[in-house]
C-alpha positions as CSV (number, residue, x, y, z in Angstrom):
1,M,136.1,152.1,-50.3
2,S,134.3,152.2,-47.0
3,A,135.4,154.3,-44.1
4,S,136.8,151.3,-42.3
5,D,139.0,150.4,-45.3
6,S,140.5,153.9,-45.7
7,P,144.2,154.5,-44.8
8,V,143.2,157.0,-42.3
9,S,141.0,154.6,-40.4
10,K,143.6,151.8,-40.5
11,A,146.3,154.2,-39.3
12,L,144.4,155.9,-36.5
13,L,141.7,153.5,-35.3
14,P,143.2,150.5,-33.3
15,A,141.6,147.1,-33.9
16,G,139.2,145.8,-31.4
17,P,135.6,146.6,-30.2
18,H,134.8,150.2,-29.5
19,L,131.4,151.8,-28.8
20,P,131.9,155.0,-30.7
21,R,133.5,153.3,-33.7
22,Q,131.0,154.4,-36.2
23,A,131.2,158.0,-35.0
24,S,135.0,157.8,-35.1
25,R,134.9,156.5,-38.7
26,A,132.5,159.2,-39.7
27,L,134.8,161.9,-38.1
28,L,137.8,160.4,-39.8
29,T,136.0,160.3,-43.1
30,F,135.1,164.0,-42.7
31,L,138.6,165.0,-41.7
32,G,140.0,163.0,-44.7
33,D,137.9,164.9,-47.1
34,P,140.3,166.8,-49.5
35,R,138.4,170.1,-49.0
36,V,138.6,169.8,-45.2
37,T,142.3,168.8,-45.2
38,R,143.2,171.6,-47.5
39,F,141.3,174.1,-45.3
40,N,143.0,172.8,-42.1
41,E,146.4,172.8,-43.8
42,W,146.2,176.4,-44.9
43,L,144.6,177.7,-41.8
44,G,147.3,176.1,-39.8
45,A,150.0,177.5,-42.0
46,L,148.7,181.0,-42.1
47,T,147.9,181.3,-38.4
48,G,151.4,179.8,-37.7
49,I,153.1,182.5,-39.8
50,T,150.9,185.2,-38.2
51,G,151.8,184.0,-34.7
52,A,155.5,184.0,-35.5
53,L,155.3,187.5,-36.9
54,L,153.5,188.6,-33.7
55,M,156.1,187.1,-31.5
56,A,159.0,188.3,-33.6
57,S,157.8,191.9,-33.5
58,N,158.7,192.1,-29.8
59,Q,156.0,194.5,-29.0
60,W,153.5,194.8,-26.1
61,F,151.1,192.7,-28.2
62,S,153.5,190.0,-29.0
63,P,152.1,187.4,-26.4
64,A,148.9,187.5,-28.6
65,G,151.0,185.1,-30.8
66,Y,150.1,182.3,-28.4
67,P,146.4,182.0,-29.1
68,V,147.1,182.4,-32.8
69,W,149.7,179.5,-32.5
70,L,147.1,177.4,-30.6
71,V,144.7,177.8,-33.6
72,S,147.6,176.8,-35.9
73,S,148.5,173.7,-33.8
74,L,144.9,172.5,-33.5
75,S,144.2,173.0,-37.2
76,L,147.4,171.2,-38.2
77,S,146.5,168.5,-35.8
78,L,143.2,168.0,-37.6
79,F,145.1,168.1,-40.9
80,A,147.5,165.4,-39.6
81,I,144.5,163.2,-38.4
82,G,142.7,163.6,-41.8
83,K,145.9,162.5,-43.7
84,G,147.0,159.8,-41.2
85,Y,150.3,161.6,-40.5
86,R,151.2,160.4,-37.0
87,G,154.5,162.1,-36.7
88,I,153.0,165.5,-37.6
89,L,150.2,164.8,-35.1
90,L,152.7,164.2,-32.4
91,L,154.6,167.3,-33.2
92,Q,151.4,169.4,-33.2
93,G,150.3,167.8,-29.9
94,V,153.6,168.9,-28.3
95,F,153.2,172.4,-29.8
96,T,149.6,172.6,-28.4
97,V,150.9,171.9,-24.9
98,I,153.7,174.5,-25.4
99,N,151.1,177.1,-26.7
100,L,148.9,176.4,-23.7
101,M,151.9,177.0,-21.4
102,G,152.6,180.3,-23.2
103,L,149.0,181.3,-22.9
104,W,149.0,180.6,-19.2
105,Q,152.4,182.3,-18.5
106,W,152.0,185.4,-20.6
107,L,148.2,186.1,-20.8
108,V,146.2,184.3,-18.1
109,K,148.6,184.4,-15.1
110,P,149.1,188.2,-15.4
111,L,145.4,188.7,-15.6
112,L,144.8,186.7,-12.5
113,A,147.6,188.5,-10.7
114,G,145.8,191.8,-11.2
């Protein structure tokens, strides 16, 4: 099966002419590799758990959960792309935005304020 025939390519690459189509197919083929998806799945799960533990500890270092959660969201986004899971990709996209908001509010903004 070629990259253009894979379920991932059909799910995530719209029909029509695209300049970077070969690069997109190569990336999707890489992200769909079972070793890569397994790595992204477990990295996302473990960093998600770590971020939740940091936040739940309610200590001075709790806001450090946001960058850890950002890694989780990005990793699980790559997992969703590799598997062709659009719903999970949407969820992780929203979580990424929320994590960036938390990073700004709790880490960057206080640093800029002085």
